Backbone as a ProteinNet text record, in pm:
[ID]
protein_1_A
[PRIMARY]
MKKITIAIDGHSSTGKSTAAKQLAKKLNYIYVDTGAMYRAVSYFVLQNRLIENGQVKENELTDHLEDIKIRFENNPDSKNADVYLNNVNIEKEIRTLEVSNIVSRVAEISAVRKKLVQQQQAMGVEKGIVMDGRDIGSVVFPDAELKVFMTAAPEVRATRRYDELIERGDDITFDEVLKNVLERDRIDSSREDSPLIQTEDALLLDTSKMSREAQLEQLEQWARERIPDGSEQ
[TERTIARY]
13721.4	13763.6	13879.8	13953.4	14069	14028.7	14104	14081.2	14182	14156.4	14244.3	14297	14392.2	14445.1	14390.4	14339.2	14281.9	14362.7	14421.9	14505.8	14436.2	14412.5	14345.6	14438.9	14479.7	14566.4	14492.4	14551.5	14490.3	14525	14471.3	14496.6	14427.1	14466.4	14405.9	14261.4	14178.7	14038.1	13955.1	13986.5	13904.2	13798.9	13807.4	13715.4	13774.6	13906.4	13973.5	13947.6	13976.2	13967.8	13825.3	13729.1	13588.9	13545.6	13576.8	13536.5	13605.9	13735.4	13811.4	13759.1	13727.2	13675.3	13540.1	13453.6	13321.9	13333.7	13424.4	13444.3	13494.3	13587.3	13640	13529	13438.5	13326.7	13235.5	13209.8	13124.3	13181.1	13312.4	13377.7	13426.4	13413.3	13467.1	13619.4	13681.4	13826.2	13883.9	14015	14084.8	14111	14087.2	14113.8	14233.9	14325.1	14441.2	14452.4	14450.5	14462.6	14609.8	14684.7	14827.7	14851.3	14756.7	14771.1	14776.8	14700.6	14700.9	14837.1	14905.5	15038.4	15137.4	15131	15219.9	15180.1	15051.4	15006.9	15058.3	15062.5	15113.1	15259.9	15337.9	15478.8	15488.8	15401.9	15401.9	15367.3	15272.5	15237.1	15356.6	15428.8	15549.9	15651.1	15664.9	15756.7	15718.8	15590.8	15545	15564.5	15528.7	15538.7	15683.2	15773.7	15915	15997.7	15927	15990.5	16101.9	16070	16167.4	16143.3	16094.7	16071.4	16108.2	16174	16218.9	16206.8	16139.5	16118.1	16055.5	15962.8	15891.8	15967.2	16089.1	16171.3	16184.2	16156.2	16168.5	16315.8	16351.8	16490	16507.6	16539.6	16537.9	16630.1	16751.3	16846.7	16799.8	16746	16698.2	16576.5	16487.3	16369.6	16411.4	16505.2	16553.4	16608.8	16678.7	16735.1	16626	16506.5	16397.5	16298.9	16319.4	16220.1	16193.6	16294.4	16275.4	16191.2	16174.5	16093.6	15946.7	15915.4	15779.3	15707.6	15609	15531.1	15386.6	15341	15206.5	15121.4	14999.6	14907.3	14764.8	14677.6	14535.6	14454.9	14354.6	14269.5	14124.6	14036.8	13895.4	13835.6	13761	13691.8	13547.5	13504.4	13369	13258.6	13287.7	13186.8	13168.4	13280.2	13272.9	13271.5	13307.5	13317.1	13429.8	13520.9	13634.5	13763.5	13871.6	14001.2	14072.6	14100.8	14173.2	14323.9	14398.1	14543.7	14605.2	14699.1	14772.3	14919.5	14978.6	15121.4	15181.9	15267.1	15329.4	15225	15118.6	15010.4	14918.4	14925.4	14837.1	14746.8	14616.2	14520.6	14536.4	14574.6	14594.8	14504.2	14395.9	14306.7	14259.8	14220.7	14174.3	14289.7	14400.5	14513.9	14574.3	14568.4	14633.7	14548.1	14424.1	14334.9	14333.7	14424.9	14428.7	14499.9	14475.8	14543.1	14693	14730.3	14872.6	14947	14886.4	14947.1	14940.6	14827.8	14812.4	14919	14959	15054.7	15195.1	15226	15361.2	15365	15249.6	15251.8	15315.9	15295	15356.5	15508	15555.4	15700.3	15760.8	15689.9	15736.6	15738.5	15635.6	15624.9	15730.9	15795.5	15903.7	16028.9	16043	16167.2	16177.6	16280.5	16294.6	16296.1	16363.9	16371.9	16234.3	16151.4	16014.8	15933.5	15941.4	15865.2	15908.1	16038	16088	16033	16034.2	15985	15836.2	15757.1	15613.2	15572.3	15641.4	15609.9	15632.5	15737.7	15763.9	15648.9	15599.1	15486.7	15360.8	15338.8	15218.8	15220.9	15336.5	15347.6	15324.8	15371.9	15351.4	15203	15129.3	14985.8	14909	14962.5	14888.8	14932.6	15014.4	15066.2	14954.3	14850.7	14741.4	14632.4	14652.6	14552.9	14424.5	14311	14188.5	14202.6	14265.4	14295.7	14260	14211.5	14189	14278.4	14371.1	14466.4	14464.6	14459.3	14461.8	14578.8	14624	14737.7	14782.1	14914.2	14970.6	15053.3	15103.8	15191.9	15158.4	15032.9	14995.1	15005.3	14947.7	14952.3	15086.2	15163.3	15291.3	15408	15402.7	15516.6	15481.1	15378.9	15347.5	15295.9	15194.8	15137.2	15130.3	15245.2	15243.8	15169.3	15146.7	15076.5	14931.6	14879.5	14740.5	14644.2	14545.1	14447.5	14358.5	14334.1	14255.5	14329.4	14355.5	14417.6	14322.1	14302.1	14213.5	14287.4	14272.8	14329.7	14213.9	14199.2	14089.2	14136.3	14055.8	14088.1	13958.5	13973.6	13860	13918.9	13838.2	13884.5	13933.5	14043.6	14098.2	13996.1	13912.1	13812.8	13710.3	13674.9	13581.2	13644.7	13768.9	13838.1	13858.2	13890.3	13908.6	13777.7	13667.3	13536.3	13504	13530	13503.6	13586.6	13715.3	13804.3	13765.7	13732.7	13693	13570.3	13470.1	13347.4	13377.1	13468.3	13504.3	13569.4	13661.5	13732.9	13640.6	13550.5	13455	13362.9	13319.9	13232.6	13303.5	13434.5	13514.2	13533.3	13504.8	13522.6	13652.4	13726.2	13853	13829.8	13918.2	13912.2	14000.6	13939.8	14016	13938.1	14008.7	13941.8	13949.6	13857.6	13857.2	13986.9	14036	14158.9	14277.6	14282.8	14392.2	14386	14264.9	14247.6	14282	14236.3	14267	14417.2	14483.4	14629.1	14697.8	14647.9	14704.8	14684.7	14565.7	14535	14628.8	14645.6	14730.4	14877.1	14921.5	15061.1	15088.9	14994.4	15012.6	15015.1	14931.8	14934.1	15072.2	15126	15255.8	15365.6	15368.2	15472.9	15456.3	15333	15309.2	15346.4	15319	15340.1	15482.3	15559.3	15692.7	15806.9	15775.6	15884	15959.6	16086.6	16171	16137.5	16106	16080.6	15930.7	15891.6	15752.4	15652.5	15665.6	15569.6	15430.1	15331.9	15192.8	15171.7	15137.6	15112	14993.3	14932.5	14832	14902.3	14912.5	14978.2	14893.7	14958.8	14890.1	14771.6	14780.6	14674	14573	14578.9	14483.8	14361.5	14245.4	14120.1	14100	14061.1	14043.1	13901.9	13893.6	13763.6	13764.8	13697.9	13687.5	13561.7	13582.1	13470.4	13412.4	13452.7	13410.2	13259	13185	13039.5	12971.3	13043.6	12988.7	12955.4	12842.6	12808.9	12892.4	12897.1	12971.5	12910.8	12779.1	12710.5	12751	12760.2	12798.3	12943.3	13029.2	13169.5	13180.9	13110.8	13116.2	13060.7	12952	12890.7	12987.4	13058.6	13153.3	13270.3	13324.1	13436.8	13398.6	13279.9	13236	13219.1	13166.5	13149.6	13284.4	13381.6	13515	13576.8	13558	13617.2	13557.6	13426.5	13360.8	13389.7	13421	13459.5	13593.5	13672.1	13806.5	13819.7	13719.3	13721.3	13669	13744.9	13699.6	13559.8	13473.8	13335.7	13250.9	13303.8	13228.2	13210.8	13293.1	13278.7	13384.4	13345.4	13440.7	13496.6	13455.9	13500.4	13635.7
14201.7	14335.3	14329.8	14438.2	14445.6	14440.9	14364.8	14360.1	14450.5	14481.8	14569.7	14500.6	14566.8	14521.1	14611.4	14551	14627.2	14597.1	14702.2	14689.4	14754.4	14676.5	14727.4	14713.7	14826.4	14828.2	14886.6	14875.5	14937.7	14868.9	14923	14870.4	14735.4	14667.4	14538.4	14557.1	14457	14453	14569.7	14617.2	14721.8	14661	14530.6	14464.7	14444.9	14463.9	14451.8	14318.2	14212.5	14079.6	14046	14074.7	14046.9	14125.7	14256	14342.8	14302.5	14273.3	14235.5	14104.5	14011.8	13882.1	13897.6	13978.5	14001.1	14075.3	14171.6	14246.9	14155.9	14067.7	13974.9	13886.6	13841.9	13759.6	13838.6	13965.2	14051	14068.5	14084	14112.4	13987.4	13873	13747.3	13756.4	13817.3	13832.5	13730.8	13717.7	13632.6	13714.1	13654.2	13721.1	13657.2	13741.2	13692.3	13767.4	13692.7	13747.3	13739.6	13848.3	13844.9	13837.3	13890.4	13881	13736.2	13651.6	13508.8	13446.3	13499.2	13446.8	13478.2	13601.6	13638	13563.4	13538.3	13459.3	13315.3	13262.8	13126.7	13116.9	13217.3	13219.5	13232.7	13314.2	13332.4	13201.8	13128.3	12998	12903.1	12907.6	12826.2	12862.8	12991.7	13038.4	12978.7	12983.5	12929.8	12779.4	12710.2	12564.4	12516.5	12595.4	12555.4	12628.2	12694.3	12762.1	12855.8	12935.8	13032.1	13170.6	13172.8	13297.7	13277.5	13378.2	13368.7	13505.4	13509.2	13634.3	13742	13699	13792.1	13835.2	13785	13822	13704.8	13730.6	13626.8	13600.6	13473.4	13437.1	13454.6	13576.6	13615.9	13531.8	13508.7	13431.9	13289	13227.7	13090.2	13083.5	13181.9	13184.1	13201.5	13290.8	13312.9	13184.7	13107.8	12980.1	12879.8	12895.6	12801	12845.7	12963.7	13016.8	12924.3	12855.3	12764	12643	12621.1	12507.5	12547	12674.1	12723.7	12733.9	12648.6	12648	12684.1	12796	12846.1	12842.4	12794.9	12796.5	12816.2	12852.9	12870.8	12765.4	12710.7	12609.2	12634.9	12631.9	12658.7	12554	12602.8	12516.2	12501.5	12380.7	12362.3	12392.9	12386	12413.1	12562.8	12633.6	12777	12862	12801.2	12871.9	12975.5	12965.1	13055.1	12978.9	13053.6	12990.3	12972.2	12849.3	12820.1	12825.1	12852.9	12861.1	12726.8	12683.7	12558.8	12590.4	12534.1	12545.3	12407.4	12392.8	12262.6	12151.6	12180.9	12087.2	12054.8	12134.5	12115.7	12238.2	12214.5	12324.2	12386.1	12514.8	12582.9	12706.1	12707.6	12823.5	12863.2	12768.7	12799.4	12839.6	12771.3	12794.3	12933.2	12991.3	13121.5	13238.8	13212.4	13320.8	13343	13281.7	13296.1	13425.3	13469	13588.5	13563.3	13439.3	13405.2	13438.9	13405.6	13439.6	13590.6	13651.2	13795.7	13874.2	13820.5	13891.2	13896.2	13809.3	13811.2	13841	13844.2	13855.7	13985.3	14094.9	14220.7	14215.6	14144.3	14131.5	14042.2	13938.4	13852.2	13929.6	14012	14089.6	14198.6	14232.4	14331.1	14277.6	14147	14085.8	14095.5	14161	14189.6	14063.6	13960.2	13836.6	13772.9	13781.2	13727.5	13808.8	13941.3	14027.5	14004.5	13993.1	13972.9	13844.6	13737.7	13609.3	13615.3	13672.8	13675.2	13775.6	13889.2	13987.1	13926.9	13850.3	13784.2	13691.6	13615.5	13525.6	13604	13713.6	13795.1	13859.6	13910.2	13973.6	13871.7	13749.7	13644.8	13612.3	13618.8	13590.3	13694.3	13815.8	13923.8	13959.8	13877.6	13907.5	13927	13845.8	13850.5	13950.2	14026.5	14121	14046	14117.7	14053	13998.7	14080.2	14034	14140.9	14096.5	14184.7	14132.3	14215.8	14172.7	14272.1	14221	14310.5	14280.1	14384.6	14367.5	14498.6	14514.9	14636.1	14717.3	14652.7	14723.3	14690	14658.9	14616	14732.5	14846.6	14960.9	15030.2	15019.3	15088.8	15007.2	14874.3	14789.7	14680.6	14602.2	14486.2	14529.2	14616.4	14664.9	14818.3	14885.2	15032.1	15093.3	15014.5	15064.8	15017.1	14968	14919.3	15029.4	14989.8	15087.3	15141.8	15061.5	15107.3	15073	15176.6	15158.6	15214.9	15137.5	15179.6	15161.7	15259.1	15249.3	15247.4	15135.3	15119.4	15140.4	15212.4	15236.6	15240.5	15248.3	15261.8	15293.3	15348	15380.2	15252.5	15260.3	15141.9	15066.6	15139.7	15074.8	14996.9	15051.2	14982.7	14854.8	14863.8	14746.1	14639.9	14684	14588.5	14517.8	14589.7	14530.2	14423.4	14453.7	14356.8	14230.7	14249.7	14134.8	14055.3	14125.3	14059.7	13972.9	14027	13951.9	13825.3	13836.3	13720.7	13611.7	13652.5	13555.9	13489.9	13567.5	13511.6	13411.4	13446.3	13356.1	13224.8	13231.7	13110.7	13027.7	13088.8	13017.1	13047.9	13150.1	13185.7	13251.6	13225.1	13285.3	13410	13526.3	13649.3	13767.4	13873.8	13994.1	14103.4	14199.9	14310.4	14390.3	14412.3	14490.3	14424.9	14292.1	14221.3	14242.7	14239.6	14257.8	14401	14499.2	14638.9	14663.8	14607	14621.2	14564.2	14450.5	14388.4	14475.7	14534.2	14620.7	14741.7	14806.4	14925.1	14892.4	14778.5	14739.8	14705.3	14638.5	14606.5	14733.9	14830.5	14959	15022.4	15022.2	15085.3	15017.3	14886.2	14813.1	14827.4	14809.7	14816.5	14952.2	15058.1	15193.8	15244.5	15181.2	15232.6	15144	15027.3	14939.4	15005	14969.6	15028.5	14974.1	14846.7	14782.2	14784.3	14859.5	14864.2	14896.2	15011.4	15047.4	15067.6	15052	15074.9	15224.2	15261.9	15402.4	15411.1	15527.5	15555.1	15628.7	15566.3	15630.5	15748.9	15841	15963.2	15934	15824.2	15793.3	15692.3	15662	15567.1	15640	15580.7	15636.1	15589.6	15681.3	15649.2	15599.6	15486.4	15431.4	15407.1	15494.4	15480.8	15399.5	15279.7	15187.6	15192.5	15292.1	15299.3	15288.6	15355.1	15358.9	15299.4	15215.8	15157.8	15010.9	14969.4	14827.6	14758.7	14627.3	14553.2	14575.6	14588.8	14611.5	14746.5	14847	14980.8	14983.5	14909	14902.2	14841	14730.7	14662.9	14751.7	14820.6	14907.8	15017	15075.9	15182	15126.7	15013.4	14953.4	14913.7	14856.6	14815.9	14938	15045.9	15168.1	15218.9	15225.1	15271.2	15179.3	15048.9	14952.6	14965.8	14974.1	14979.8	15111.7	15215.7	15342.1	15331	15231.1	15216	15099.9	15014.9	14904.3	14954.8	14940.9	14989.5	14941	15033.7	15004.7	14952.3	14959.1	14911	14761.5	14691	14543.8	14474	14366.1	14287.4	14172.8	14159.3	14045.9	14074.5
2165.8	2200.6	2300.3	2304.4	2392.1	2538.6	2617.4	2761.1	2830.3	2955	3029.4	3155	3219.3	3346.9	3456.5	3562.1	3673.6	3799.8	3855.9	3975.5	4093.9	4197.4	4317.7	4437.7	4492.7	4609.8	4727.9	4846.9	4963.2	5092.7	5199.5	5333	5354.4	5460	5492.2	5535.9	5506.5	5550	5499.6	5380.3	5318.5	5226.3	5204.6	5113.1	4975.4	4963.1	4832.8	4765.5	4836.9	4775.5	4732.7	4819.5	4785.8	4664.7	4664.9	4553.6	4424.4	4433.2	4313.6	4255.5	4344	4301.5	4230.3	4287.9	4228	4095.5	4089.2	3965.8	3854.5	3887.7	3788.2	3731.5	3818.8	3772.1	3680.1	3715.9	3634.3	3494.2	3486.4	3358.6	3286.6	3352.8	3300.4	3287	3386.9	3393	3491.4	3491.6	3587	3714	3830	3957.3	4025.5	4074.1	4147.7	4280.7	4389.4	4524.2	4564.9	4544.2	4575.6	4725.4	4804.4	4948.7	4994.3	4926.7	4960.4	4930.7	4829.2	4796	4908.6	4959.6	5071.2	5198.3	5214.5	5329.8	5319.2	5197.7	5178.7	5219.4	5181.9	5222.1	5374.2	5433.2	5578	5649.3	5593.1	5650.8	5642.4	5531.7	5516.2	5624.7	5652.2	5756.7	5892.1	5924.5	6052.8	6061.5	5955.4	5955.2	5965.5	5911.9	5910.8	6016	6107.2	6220.7	6175.6	6075.1	6023.5	6082.7	6206.1	6276.7	6422.7	6478.8	6617.1	6683.2	6797.1	6870.5	6782.1	6696.9	6611.2	6487.5	6469.8	6355.3	6258.8	6129.8	6028.3	5999.9	5992.5	5958.7	5807.9	5769.8	5628.8	5542.5	5587.1	5506.1	5484.2	5588.6	5576.9	5484.8	5497.2	5410.5	5265.4	5240.3	5103.8	5044.5	5126.4	5079.4	5044.5	5102.7	5080.5	4971.7	4914.3	4821	4702.4	4656.2	4542.9	4581.2	4711	4759.3	4774.8	4750.8	4771.1	4637.2	4617.4	4493.5	4526.9	4473.7	4503.5	4377.1	4392.6	4279.2	4330.5	4239.3	4271.4	4196.5	4264.2	4200.9	4240.7	4143.9	4170.7	4264.5	4362.1	4456.2	4407.7	4369.4	4314.7	4414.3	4544.1	4646	4669.7	4689.9	4718.4	4592.2	4478.1	4350	4350.7	4446.4	4454.3	4428.6	4412	4389.3	4523.4	4560.6	4683.4	4657.5	4763.6	4754.3	4790.6	4707.5	4732.6	4750.8	4855.7	4880.5	4866.2	4766.4	4740.3	4733	4655.7	4625.8	4743.7	4850.3	4965.6	4978.1	4990.6	5005.5	5144.3	5147.4	5275.5	5286.4	5211	5208.6	5349.3	5430.8	5565.7	5656.6	5644.3	5733.1	5718.8	5599.7	5580	5626.5	5669.2	5710.2	5860.3	5933.2	6078.6	6118.7	6242.4	6293.7	6308.4	6335	6348.3	6219.2	6106.5	5977.5	5955	5989.6	5972.6	6048.8	6163.1	6247.4	6187.7	6092.7	6036.6	5887	5820.2	5674.9	5626.8	5696.7	5653.8	5669.4	5770.5	5789.1	5679.9	5643.2	5534.9	5403.3	5383.3	5259.7	5249.3	5360.9	5359.9	5291.5	5288.5	5241.5	5089	5041.2	4898.4	4812.6	4859.6	4781	4762.9	4866.6	4859.1	4759	4770.1	4679.6	4534.8	4512	4375.9	4315.8	4395.2	4345.3	4311.9	4401.7	4380.3	4273.1	4264.6	4160.2	4022.1	4007	3878.5	3841.8	3939.3	3914.1	3878.9	3949.7	3926.7	3788.5	3747.5	3616	3505.1	3526.4	3426.8	3411.7	3524.2	3520.6	3439.8	3431.7	3367.5	3227.1	3166.7	3032.9	2931.5	2939.7	2842.2	2879.1	2985.9	3036.6	3075.4	3083.5	3127.4	3267.5	3355.4	3490.2	3591.9	3708.3	3822.8	3934.1	3978.7	4080.9	4195.9	4319.3	4434.1	4525.3	4594.9	4683.8	4744.3	4756.5	4816.4	4716.7	4611.8	4517.6	4372.6	4346.3	4211.5	4112.6	4148.1	4058.6	4054.8	4162.4	4170.3	4116.9	4131.7	4094.6	3993.9	4024.4	3940.5	3803.5	3802.1	3675.9	3676.3	3664.5	3666.5	3548.6	3442.1	3324.4	3317	3428	3430.4	3387.3	3306.9	3258.4	3369.4	3471.7	3586.3	3714.5	3794.6	3925.4	4031.1	4136.1	4244.7	4376.8	4464.8	4599.7	4698.3	4770	4864.9	5007.4	5084.3	5223.9	5304.8	5436.7	5529.1	5665.1	5754.1	5888.5	5958.1	6034.1	6101.3	6185.5	6259.5	6345.9	6263.7	6148	6058.5	6005.6	5965.3	5911.2	6017.9	6139.3	6248.7	6281.3	6277	6304.6	6200.6	6073.7	5967.3	5987.5	6017.8	6036	6160.5	6267.5	6392	6369.2	6299.5	6272.6	6191.5	6094.6	6013	6097.8	6185.3	6268.3	6370.2	6428.1	6525	6455.7	6334.8	6259.6	6228.3	6210.8	6185.7	6312.1	6427.8	6552.7	6623.6	6577.1	6639.5	6775.5	6870.1	7003.1	7001.3	6981.2	6961.1	7016.3	7052.8	7100.1	6994.2	7004	6908.8	6918.9	7040.3	7058.9	6990.7	6994.1	6927.4	6776.5	6722.5	6578.3	6538.6	6616.6	6586.1	6591.5	6689.4	6700.8	6577.1	6529.7	6410.1	6287	6274.3	6160.3	6158.1	6272.6	6281.2	6256.6	6308.4	6289.6	6143.2	6079.5	5937.5	5853.5	5886.9	5816.6	5827.5	5948.6	5972.5	5891.4	5894.6	5823.6	5673	5624.8	5480.1	5421.7	5495.9	5444.1	5462.9	5550.9	5582	5532.3	5477.4	5431.7	5315.9	5302.9	5199.7	5061	5052.2	4923.3	4893	4791.2	4744.7	4855.7	4920.4	5025.9	4968.8	5055	5016	4993.6	4870.7	4838.2	4742.4	4739.8	4638	4524.8	4408.5	4295.9	4248	4177.7	4134.8	4042.9	3967.6	3872.4	3925.4	4055.1	4114.4	4167.1	4147.6	4198.9	4342.2	4429.9	4571.3	4597.6	4669.5	4708.1	4858.4	4932	5077.6	5107.7	5161.6	5181.9	5322.8	5402.1	5542.5	5558.3	5470.4	5482.1	5359	5286	5163.3	5181	5127.8	5126.1	5019	5023.6	4920.6	4783	4780.2	4653.2	4593.9	4679.2	4633.2	4586.2	4654.9	4614.2	4474.7	4455.6	4325.9	4215.1	4244.3	4144.2	4098.8	4195.2	4159.8	4079.9	4122	4051.1	3908.9	3893.4	3760.6	3669.4	3725	3645.9	3596	3687.2	3647.2	3543.1	3559.8	3466.9	3327.4	3319.1	3188	3116.4	3192.7	3130.7	3059.6	3100.4	3044.9	2946.7	2941.8	2846.2	2711.9	2603.9	2472.7	2438.5	2398	2358.2	2473.3	2597.2	2713.1	2712.1	2634.3	2622.3	2704	2767.2	2844.1	2763.3	2639.6	2558.7	2493.5
[MASK]
+++++++++++++++++++++++++++++++++++++++++++++++++++++++++++++++++++++++++++++++++++++++++++++++++++++++++++++++++++++++++++++++++++++++++++++++++++++++++++++++++++++++++++++++++++++++++++++++++++++++++++++++++++++++++++++++++++++++++

């Protein structure tokens, strides 16, 4: 049976990646975390000192884009897809607050977005894909059969992110995390190239008071309503 394309956009720390990953498993679809791709580029920026006084050296980064090779590989232990940058597993490294603090600025750069959007569109040619990010429904897959926009109150999102970082052993305060969440919202929503928006045909999912189980249940319901004959095959 025909498969569909599912585009999930929204603010940071709304549970997009977790929900999208679980939905893909339910439907036996391919899951792509585009946020991890932008984080990989951001990690490259940090490692190569392409940032100064909080500003990304855009011209230098653009010159290095051909040197950035990103791929996903299944991790047999976690059962998830880890991110590799130039054949090195950087899954843990890209989840730090240091990367979070610059990823929205890196994502503002048109040359970076163009390169990654091309890769993302190529991944979805055969459909049967669940992709989450900031511009999936608006730019990457404007014709996706299911578009979802996920959001939650900033304080709720900051709490979720703070708990994750503390569990990892990071030395961070809640105020620092909340500041990061609000700043990323501002940059993502106001950038000139592919700003974060809820498209007119996207369904809104506010996860402020929803459990992960409830989020998955709602997403699966919407997906099966759009898959011909309710089949994922």
